[in-house]
C-alpha positions in Angstrom: 12.1 17.2 29.8 13.3 13.7 30.9 16.7 14.1 28.9 16.8 17.6 30.8 16.4 15.9 34.2 19.1 13.0 33.3 21.4 15.6 32.0 21.3 17.6 35.1 21.7 14.6 37.5 24.8 14.5 39.8 26.5 11.1 40.2 28.7 10.7 43.2 31.6 8.6 43.0 31.2 5.1 44.9 33.2 4.2 47.9 34.1 0.8 46.1 34.5 -0.1 42.4 30.9 -1.2 41.2 31.1 -5.0 40.1 27.2 -5.5 39.8 24.0 -3.6 39.5 20.7 -4.6 41.0 17.5 -2.7 39.9 14.6 -3.0 42.0 10.8 -1.9 41.1 7.5 -3.2 40.7 4.9 -3.0 37.9 5.0 0.2 35.7 7.7 1.5 38.1 9.9 -1.5 37.3 9.5 -2.4 33.7 12.3 0.5 33.1 14.7 -2.3 34.5 13.7 -4.8 32.2 14.1 -2.6 29.4 17.5 -0.9 30.3 19.1 -4.4 30.8 18.4 -5.2 27.3 19.2 -1.7 25.9 22.4 -1.5 27.5 23.5 -5.3 27.0 25.9 -4.5 24.2 27.8 -2.1 26.2 27.4 -3.4 29.8 30.6 -3.6 31.6 28.9 -5.4 34.8 26.3 -8.0 35.4 22.5 -6.6 35.9 19.9 -8.3 37.9 16.4 -7.1 38.1 14.4 -7.6 41.5 10.7 -7.4 41.8 10.0 -8.6 45.1 10.6 -7.8 49.0 14.0 -9.6 49.2 17.4 -9.0 47.4 20.1 -11.0 46.2 22.5 -12.3 49.0 25.6 -11.0 46.7 24.6 -7.5 47.4 27.7 -5.4 48.8 29.5 -2.3 48.8 30.4 -3.2 45.3 26.7 -3.2 44.2 24.9 -0.3 42.5 21.2 -0.7 44.0 18.7 1.1 41.8 15.5 1.7 43.5 12.4 2.8 41.2 9.2 3.8 42.5 7.1 6.5 41.1 4.9 7.1 44.1 7.9 6.4 46.1 6.0 4.3 48.5 6.1 0.7 46.9 6.3 -1.3 50.1 8.4 -4.3 48.4 11.0 -1.7 47.1 11.1 0.1 50.4 11.5 -3.1 52.4 14.3 -4.3 50.1 16.1 -0.8 50.2 16.4 -1.4 54.0 18.3 -4.6 53.5 20.5 -3.1 51.0 21.2 -0.2 53.2 22.8 -2.5 55.9 25.0 -4.1 53.2 26.7 -0.7 52.5 25.7 -0.8 48.9 26.0 2.4 46.4 22.2 3.6 46.0 20.4 5.6 43.4 16.8 6.2 43.5 14.3 7.1 40.7 11.0 8.6 42.3 8.6 11.5 42.2 8.3 11.8 45.8 7.0 9.8 48.9 9.1 7.8 51.3 11.6 7.0 48.8 12.6 10.6 48.1 12.8 11.1 51.9 15.1 8.2 52.1 17.3 9.3 49.5 17.4 12.7 51.0 18.1 12.0 54.5 20.9 9.4 53.7 22.7 11.4 51.1 21.8 8.9 48.2 21.9 9.9 44.6 18.5 10.3 43.2 16.5 11.5 40.1 13.2 13.1 41.0 10.9 13.0 38.2 7.5 14.9 37.6 4.4 13.4 39.7 1.7 14.6 37.1 1.7 11.3 35.4 -1.9 9.7 36.1 -0.3 6.4 36.9 3.2 4.7 37.4 3.0 3.2 33.7 2.7 6.5 32.3 6.0 7.7 33.4 8.2 5.0 31.7 9.9 7.6 29.4 11.0 9.6 32.5 12.2 6.6 34.4 13.8 4.7 31.5 15.8 7.8 30.9 17.1 8.3 34.3 18.4 4.6 34.2 20.3 5.1 31.0 21.8 8.4 32.3 22.7 6.4 35.5 24.7 3.8 33.6 26.4 6.4 31.7 27.0 8.4 34.8 28.4 5.7 36.8 30.5 4.6 34.2 28.8 1.2 33.6 27.9 1.1 29.9 29.5 2.3 26.6 26.0 2.2 25.0 25.6 5.6 23.1 21.5 6.6 23.4 21.3 10.2 23.1 21.7 10.0 19.3 18.9 7.3 19.2 16.9 9.6 21.4 16.8 12.3 18.4 16.3 9.4 15.8 13.3 8.2 18.0 11.7 11.5 18.3 11.9 12.2 14.5 10.5 8.8 13.8 7.6 9.0 16.2 6.7 12.6 15.1 6.6 11.7 11.4 4.9 8.3 11.7 2.4 9.4 14.1 -0.6 8.9 11.9 0.8 5.4 10.9 1.4 4.2 14.4 -2.0 5.1 15.5 -3.6 3.5 12.3 -1.5 0.2 13.1 -2.3 0.4 16.6 -6.2 0.5 15.9 -5.9 -2.5 13.5 -4.1 -4.4 16.0 -6.6 -3.7 18.9 -9.4 -4.7 16.4 -7.8 -8.0 15.9 -7.1 -8.5 19.5 -10.9 -7.8 20.4 -12.6 -10.8 22.2 -9.3 -12.7 21.7 -6.2 -13.6 23.8 -3.3 -11.5 22.5 -0.1 -13.9 22.3 2.9 -12.0 21.6 6.5 -13.3 20.6 9.6 -11.5 19.9 13.4 -12.1 19.9 14.9 -11.8 23.4 16.3 -8.1 23.1 12.6 -7.4 22.8 11.7 -9.1 26.1 11.1 -5.9 28.2 9.0 -4.3 25.4 6.6 -7.4 25.2 6.4 -7.7 29.0 5.4 -4.0 29.0 2.8 -4.7 26.3 1.4 -7.6 28.6 1.3 -5.1 31.6 -0.5 -2.5 29.6 -3.3 -4.9 28.1 -3.8 -6.2 31.9 -4.0 -2.6 33.4 -5.3 -0.5 30.4 -7.5 -3.0 28.4 -8.4 -4.9 31.7 -7.8 -8.4 30.0 -5.2 -11.4 29.9 -2.4 -11.2 27.7 0.6 -13.5 27.2 4.1 -12.8 26.0 7.2 -14.8 25.4 10.6 -14.8 23.8 12.2 -16.7 20.8 14.3 -18.9 21.1 13.2 -19.9 24.7 9.8 -20.6 23.9 10.8 -23.2 21.4 12.1 -25.3 24.0 8.8 -25.5 26.0 6.0 -23.5 25.0 5.8 -24.7 21.5 4.7 -28.0 22.8 1.8 -26.2 24.4 0.2 -25.5 20.9 -0.5 -29.1 20.5 -3.8 -29.3 22.4 -6.2 -26.9 24.3 -8.4 -26.0 21.5 -10.7 -23.9 23.7 -7.9 -21.6 24.4 -6.2 -21.8 21.0 -9.3 -20.8 19.2 -9.4 -17.4 21.1 -5.7 -16.6 20.7 -4.4 -14.0 18.3 -0.6 -14.3 17.8 1.6 -11.4 17.1 5.2 -12.0 15.8 7.3 -8.8 16.3 9.9 -8.9 13.7 13.2 -6.9 13.3 16.2 -6.5 11.2 18.3 -6.9 14.5 16.8 -10.3 15.4 19.4 -13.1 15.4 19.6 -14.6 12.0 18.6 -18.1 13.8 15.5 -16.5 15.4 14.5 -15.2 12.1 14.5 -18.7 10.8 12.7 -20.0 13.8 9.9 -17.6 13.5 9.6 -18.5 9.8 9.3 -22.3 10.9 6.7 -21.5 13.8 4.6 -19.2 11.9 2.6 -21.9 10.1 2.6 -23.9 13.2 0.6 -21.1 14.9 -1.6 -20.4 11.6 -2.8 -24.1 11.8 -4.0 -23.7 15.6 -4.6 -19.9 16.6 -7.5 -17.9 15.6 -5.3 -15.5 13.7 -1.5 -14.7 13.3 -0.1 -11.1 12.7 3.0 -9.6 12.4 4.5 -6.2 13.3 7.8 -5.0 12.0 10.0 -2.6 14.3 10.9 0.7 12.7 14.2 2.5 13.4 18.0 1.9 13.1 19.2 1.1 16.6 17.8 -1.2 19.2 16.8 1.9 21.5 14.7 3.6 18.7 13.0 0.2 17.7 12.2 -0.3 21.4 10.7 3.1 21.8 8.8 2.7 18.7 7.2 -0.6 19.6 6.6 0.5 23.1 4.7 3.6 21.8 2.8 1.7 19.4 1.8 -1.1 21.6 0.8 1.2 24.2 -1.8 2.9 21.7 -3.1 -0.7 21.0 -3.7 -1.2 24.7 -5.6 2.1 24.7 -7.8 1.2 21.8 -8.5 -2.1 23.1 -9.7 -0.6 26.2 -12.1 1.6 24.1 -13.3 -1.5 22.5 -13.6 -3.1 25.7 -15.7 -0.2 27.0 -13.4 0.1 30.1 -11.3 3.1 31.7 -7.7 2.6 30.8 -6.6 4.6 33.9 -8.4 2.9 36.8 -6.9 -0.1 38.6 -9.7 -0.7 41.1 -8.7 -4.2 41.8 -5.1 -3.4 42.8 -6.2 -0.6 45.0 -8.5 -3.1 46.7 -5.4 -5.2 47.1 -3.3 -2.4 48.7 -6.2 -1.5 50.8 -6.4 -5.2 52.2 -2.5 -5.5 52.8 -2.7 -2.1 54.6 -4.9 -3.6 57.1 -2.6 -6.3 58.0 
Protein backbone atom coordinates (compact mmCIF):
# COMPACT_ATOMS: atom_id res chain seq x y z
CA UNK A 1 0.00 0.00 0.00
CA UNK A 2 2.79 2.45 0.90
CA UNK A 3 4.53 1.74 -2.40
CA UNK A 4 1.27 2.17 -4.32
CA UNK A 5 0.90 5.64 -2.83
CA UNK A 6 4.53 6.50 -3.59
CA UNK A 7 4.34 5.34 -7.20
CA UNK A 8 1.20 7.42 -7.73
CA UNK A 9 2.66 10.69 -6.46
CA UNK A 10 3.09 13.72 -8.70
CA UNK A 11 6.24 15.79 -8.30
CA UNK A 12 6.05 19.20 -9.96
CA UNK A 13 9.27 20.75 -11.21
CA UNK A 14 10.78 23.30 -8.78
CA UNK A 15 11.06 26.92 -9.92
CA UNK A 16 14.76 26.87 -9.01
CA UNK A 17 17.28 24.00 -8.92
CA UNK A 18 17.19 22.20 -5.57
CA UNK A 19 20.50 22.68 -3.77
CA UNK A 20 19.57 21.41 -0.30
CA UNK A 21 16.82 19.55 1.54
CA UNK A 22 15.33 20.20 4.97
CA UNK A 23 13.05 17.55 6.50
CA UNK A 24 10.87 18.75 9.38
CA UNK A 25 8.99 16.46 11.74
CA UNK A 26 8.73 15.54 15.41
CA UNK A 27 8.60 12.20 17.20
CA UNK A 28 7.07 9.32 15.29
CA UNK A 29 6.21 11.69 12.45
CA UNK A 30 9.79 12.87 12.10
CA UNK A 31 11.91 9.75 12.54
CA UNK A 32 11.60 9.02 8.82
CA UNK A 33 13.81 12.05 8.20
CA UNK A 34 16.61 10.56 10.29
CA UNK A 35 16.28 7.25 8.50
CA UNK A 36 16.11 8.52 4.92
CA UNK A 37 19.16 10.70 5.52
CA UNK A 38 21.19 7.56 6.26
CA UNK A 39 19.55 5.30 3.68
CA UNK A 40 20.06 7.78 0.85
CA UNK A 41 23.52 8.97 1.92
CA UNK A 42 25.53 7.02 -0.65
CA UNK A 43 23.48 8.37 -3.55
CA UNK A 44 22.60 11.87 -2.37
CA UNK A 45 23.29 14.75 -4.73
CA UNK A 46 22.53 17.53 -2.21
CA UNK A 47 22.95 17.97 1.56
CA UNK A 48 20.08 17.03 3.87
CA UNK A 49 19.21 18.64 7.21
CA UNK A 50 16.69 17.19 9.65
CA UNK A 51 14.84 19.81 11.71
CA UNK A 52 12.89 19.03 14.89
CA UNK A 53 11.86 22.38 16.28
CA UNK A 54 9.79 25.52 15.63
CA UNK A 55 12.52 27.34 13.72
CA UNK A 56 14.25 26.56 10.44
CA UNK A 57 17.80 27.09 9.18
CA UNK A 58 18.46 30.56 7.81
CA UNK A 59 19.89 29.14 4.58
CA UNK A 60 16.46 28.03 3.37
CA UNK A 61 15.67 29.68 0.03
CA UNK A 62 13.98 29.09 -3.31
CA UNK A 63 16.69 26.46 -3.87
CA UNK A 64 15.50 24.41 -0.88
CA UNK A 65 13.18 21.42 -0.86
CA UNK A 66 11.34 21.59 2.46
CA UNK A 67 9.61 18.35 3.44
CA UNK A 68 7.03 18.70 6.22
CA UNK A 69 6.00 15.47 7.98
CA UNK A 70 3.10 15.23 10.42
CA UNK A 71 0.84 12.20 10.75
CA UNK A 72 -2.04 14.19 12.24
CA UNK A 73 -1.26 17.27 10.20
CA UNK A 74 -1.51 19.37 13.35
CA UNK A 75 2.00 19.25 14.85
CA UNK A 76 2.48 22.83 16.02
CA UNK A 77 6.26 22.93 15.60
CA UNK A 78 6.09 21.74 11.99
CA UNK A 79 3.23 24.08 11.08
CA UNK A 80 5.03 27.08 12.56
CA UNK A 81 8.22 26.20 10.70
CA UNK A 82 6.24 25.86 7.47
CA UNK A 83 4.95 29.42 7.79
CA UNK A 84 8.51 30.72 7.83
CA UNK A 85 9.50 28.48 4.92
CA UNK A 86 6.61 29.75 2.83
CA UNK A 87 7.90 33.31 3.11
CA UNK A 88 11.29 32.16 1.79
CA UNK A 89 9.86 30.68 -1.39
CA UNK A 90 11.12 27.14 -0.83
CA UNK A 91 9.77 24.15 -2.73
CA UNK A 92 7.44 22.30 -0.31
CA UNK A 93 6.43 18.65 -0.12
CA UNK A 94 4.12 17.43 2.66
CA UNK A 95 3.55 13.96 4.13
CA UNK A 96 0.41 13.69 6.26
CA UNK A 97 -2.89 11.92 6.78
CA UNK A 98 -4.90 15.12 7.04
CA UNK A 99 -5.36 18.05 9.42
CA UNK A 100 -4.04 21.57 8.91
CA UNK A 101 -0.98 20.39 7.00
CA UNK A 102 -3.09 18.75 4.29
CA UNK A 103 -5.29 21.85 4.07
CA UNK A 104 -2.18 24.02 3.85
CA UNK A 105 -0.70 21.89 1.06
CA UNK A 106 -3.91 21.82 -0.96
CA UNK A 107 -4.68 25.53 -0.59
CA UNK A 108 -1.15 26.52 -1.64
CA UNK A 109 -0.77 24.02 -4.46
CA UNK A 110 2.09 22.15 -2.79
CA UNK A 111 3.05 18.60 -3.67
CA UNK A 112 1.92 16.17 -0.98
CA UNK A 113 1.50 12.52 -0.07
CA UNK A 114 -1.68 11.68 1.82
CA UNK A 115 -1.31 8.51 3.83
CA UNK A 116 -4.05 6.48 5.57
CA UNK A 117 -5.12 7.60 9.03
CA UNK A 118 -5.98 4.15 10.37
CA UNK A 119 -2.72 3.93 12.35
CA UNK A 120 -3.35 4.15 16.11
CA UNK A 121 -0.44 6.57 16.57
CA UNK A 122 2.18 8.44 14.47
CA UNK A 123 4.96 5.98 15.28
CA UNK A 124 2.89 3.20 13.70
CA UNK A 125 2.88 4.87 10.28
CA UNK A 126 6.67 4.80 9.77
CA UNK A 127 6.41 2.40 6.84
CA UNK A 128 4.15 4.87 5.04
CA UNK A 129 6.10 8.03 5.81
CA UNK A 130 9.55 6.63 5.08
CA UNK A 131 8.40 5.18 1.76
CA UNK A 132 6.99 8.53 0.63
CA UNK A 133 10.27 10.22 1.53
CA UNK A 134 12.23 7.72 -0.55
CA UNK A 135 9.93 8.31 -3.52
CA UNK A 136 10.23 12.08 -3.05
CA UNK A 137 14.02 11.96 -3.28
CA UNK A 138 13.69 9.83 -6.40
CA UNK A 139 10.92 11.97 -7.89
CA UNK A 140 12.83 15.22 -7.49
CA UNK A 141 16.00 13.61 -8.86
CA UNK A 142 17.98 14.07 -5.65
CA UNK A 143 19.35 10.57 -5.16
CA UNK A 144 20.58 7.67 -7.25
CA UNK A 145 19.92 5.16 -4.45
CA UNK A 146 17.84 2.25 -5.75
CA UNK A 147 15.35 1.15 -3.11
CA UNK A 148 12.49 -0.71 -4.81
CA UNK A 149 14.52 -3.90 -5.28
CA UNK A 150 15.55 -3.66 -1.63
CA UNK A 151 11.86 -3.43 -0.70
CA UNK A 152 11.20 -6.76 -2.41
CA UNK A 153 14.11 -8.34 -0.54
CA UNK A 154 12.88 -6.82 2.71
CA UNK A 155 9.35 -8.19 2.38
CA UNK A 156 10.68 -11.65 1.61
CA UNK A 157 13.04 -11.58 4.57
CA UNK A 158 10.42 -10.37 7.04
CA UNK A 159 7.92 -12.92 5.77
CA UNK A 160 10.25 -15.93 5.94
CA UNK A 161 11.96 -14.97 9.19
CA UNK A 162 8.96 -13.71 11.19
CA UNK A 163 9.07 -16.53 13.73
CA UNK A 164 12.78 -15.97 14.30
CA UNK A 165 12.31 -12.21 14.57
CA UNK A 166 9.63 -12.53 17.23
CA UNK A 167 11.61 -15.13 19.17
CA UNK A 168 14.69 -12.89 19.18
CA UNK A 169 12.56 -9.91 20.17
CA UNK A 170 11.13 -11.80 23.15
CA UNK A 171 14.64 -12.77 24.26
CA UNK A 172 15.82 -9.16 24.09
CA UNK A 173 12.73 -7.91 25.92
CA UNK A 174 13.45 -10.41 28.69
CA UNK A 175 17.05 -9.20 28.86
CA UNK A 176 15.98 -5.55 29.02
CA UNK A 177 13.29 -6.11 31.67
CA UNK A 178 14.11 -4.19 34.86
CA UNK A 179 17.20 -2.79 33.14
CA UNK A 180 18.19 0.36 31.25
CA UNK A 181 18.61 -0.52 27.56
CA UNK A 182 21.80 1.02 26.15
CA UNK A 183 22.10 0.51 22.40
CA UNK A 184 25.14 1.11 20.21
CA UNK A 185 25.51 0.81 16.42
CA UNK A 186 27.52 2.19 13.52
CA UNK A 187 26.50 5.65 12.32
CA UNK A 188 24.46 4.35 9.37
CA UNK A 189 22.05 2.83 11.91
CA UNK A 190 21.75 6.05 13.92
CA UNK A 191 18.15 6.55 12.83
CA UNK A 192 17.33 2.91 13.57
CA UNK A 193 18.50 3.07 17.17
CA UNK A 194 16.90 6.48 17.69
CA UNK A 195 13.67 4.85 16.54
CA UNK A 196 14.19 2.06 19.08
CA UNK A 197 14.81 4.58 21.85
CA UNK A 198 11.57 6.35 20.96
CA UNK A 199 9.65 3.07 20.82
CA UNK A 200 10.89 1.97 24.25
CA UNK A 201 10.01 5.41 25.63
CA UNK A 202 6.48 5.44 24.22
CA UNK A 203 5.52 1.77 24.00
CA UNK A 204 7.37 0.33 26.99
CA UNK A 205 7.07 3.49 29.15
CA UNK A 206 10.69 3.49 30.27
CA UNK A 207 13.98 5.21 29.56
CA UNK A 208 16.42 3.98 26.91
CA UNK A 209 19.75 5.27 25.65
CA UNK A 210 21.22 5.11 22.15
CA UNK A 211 24.51 6.31 20.65
CA UNK A 212 26.66 5.58 17.62
CA UNK A 213 30.18 4.42 16.88
CA UNK A 214 32.71 5.91 16.40
CA UNK A 215 31.41 9.11 18.05
CA UNK A 216 30.73 7.46 21.42
CA UNK A 217 34.42 6.49 21.60
CA UNK A 218 35.31 10.17 21.81
CA UNK A 219 33.17 11.02 24.86
CA UNK A 220 30.62 8.54 26.21
CA UNK A 221 33.10 5.69 26.60
CA UNK A 222 34.72 7.57 29.50
CA UNK A 223 31.34 7.66 31.23
CA UNK A 224 31.63 3.94 31.85
CA UNK A 225 34.45 4.53 34.33
CA UNK A 226 32.11 5.38 37.21
CA UNK A 227 28.48 5.50 38.27
CA UNK A 228 27.97 2.01 39.66
CA UNK A 229 24.26 2.56 40.44
CA UNK A 230 23.47 3.22 36.80
CA UNK A 231 25.93 0.75 35.32
CA UNK A 232 24.58 -2.19 37.29
CA UNK A 233 21.16 -1.61 35.67
CA UNK A 234 22.51 -1.18 32.12
CA UNK A 235 21.87 -3.85 29.50
CA UNK A 236 24.08 -3.06 26.51
CA UNK A 237 23.04 -4.08 23.01
CA UNK A 238 25.67 -3.96 20.25
CA UNK A 239 24.11 -3.96 16.79
CA UNK A 240 26.46 -5.51 14.24
CA UNK A 241 26.42 -5.59 10.46
CA UNK A 242 28.67 -6.72 7.65
CA UNK A 243 28.16 -3.21 6.26
CA UNK A 244 29.78 -1.57 9.30
CA UNK A 245 33.02 0.31 8.67
CA UNK A 246 35.99 -2.00 9.23
CA UNK A 247 37.44 0.30 11.89
CA UNK A 248 34.07 0.42 13.66
CA UNK A 249 34.04 -3.39 13.79
CA UNK A 250 37.43 -3.26 15.51
CA UNK A 251 36.25 -0.53 17.90
CA UNK A 252 33.25 -2.63 18.91
CA UNK A 253 35.48 -5.65 19.51
CA UNK A 254 37.70 -3.57 21.78
CA UNK A 255 34.80 -1.96 23.64
CA UNK A 256 32.76 -5.11 24.23
CA UNK A 257 34.92 -6.39 27.14
CA UNK A 258 34.90 -2.88 28.60
CA UNK A 259 31.12 -3.01 28.70
CA UNK A 260 31.15 -6.59 30.00
CA UNK A 261 33.25 -5.53 32.98
CA UNK A 262 30.89 -2.72 33.90
CA UNK A 263 27.34 -3.34 32.64
CA UNK A 264 24.81 -5.83 33.99
CA UNK A 265 24.83 -7.65 30.66
CA UNK A 266 26.04 -7.25 27.08
CA UNK A 267 24.09 -8.55 24.09
CA UNK A 268 24.62 -8.57 20.34
CA UNK A 269 22.18 -8.33 17.46
CA UNK A 270 23.30 -9.02 13.90
CA UNK A 271 21.45 -7.31 11.05
CA UNK A 272 20.14 -9.52 8.26
CA UNK A 273 19.82 -8.65 4.58
CA UNK A 274 22.11 -7.60 1.75
CA UNK A 275 21.39 -3.86 1.48
CA UNK A 276 21.41 -1.11 4.07
CA UNK A 277 17.71 -0.54 3.42
CA UNK A 278 16.83 -4.19 4.05
CA UNK A 279 19.03 -4.39 7.14
CA UNK A 280 17.49 -1.19 8.51
CA UNK A 281 13.93 -2.41 8.00
CA UNK A 282 14.84 -5.77 9.54
CA UNK A 283 16.25 -4.09 12.63
CA UNK A 284 13.36 -1.63 12.93
CA UNK A 285 10.84 -4.45 12.68
CA UNK A 286 12.61 -6.62 15.24
CA UNK A 287 13.28 -3.78 17.68
CA UNK A 288 9.68 -2.56 17.42
CA UNK A 289 8.64 -6.02 18.59
CA UNK A 290 11.12 -5.75 21.44
CA UNK A 291 9.41 -2.57 22.63
CA UNK A 292 6.01 -4.29 22.40
CA UNK A 293 7.09 -7.35 24.38
CA UNK A 294 8.85 -5.12 26.89
CA UNK A 295 5.59 -3.22 27.34
CA UNK A 296 3.92 -6.53 28.15
CA UNK A 297 6.66 -7.32 30.68
CA UNK A 298 6.19 -3.88 32.23
CA UNK A 299 2.42 -4.33 32.38
CA UNK A 300 1.67 -1.17 30.39
CA UNK A 301 -0.46 -0.26 27.38
CA UNK A 302 1.92 0.30 24.44
CA UNK A 303 -0.51 2.63 22.68
CA UNK A 304 -1.44 5.20 25.32
CA UNK A 305 0.78 8.26 25.77
CA UNK A 306 -1.16 10.06 28.47
CA UNK A 307 1.76 12.17 29.63
CA UNK A 308 2.24 13.59 26.11
CA UNK A 309 -1.47 14.31 25.83
CA UNK A 310 -1.27 16.12 29.18
CA UNK A 311 1.60 18.24 27.84
CA UNK A 312 -0.31 19.12 24.67
CA UNK A 313 -3.36 20.02 26.73
CA UNK A 314 -1.35 22.38 28.91
CA UNK A 315 0.31 23.97 25.87
CA UNK A 316 -3.10 24.53 24.29
CA UNK A 317 -4.10 26.67 27.28
CA UNK A 318 -1.29 29.15 26.67
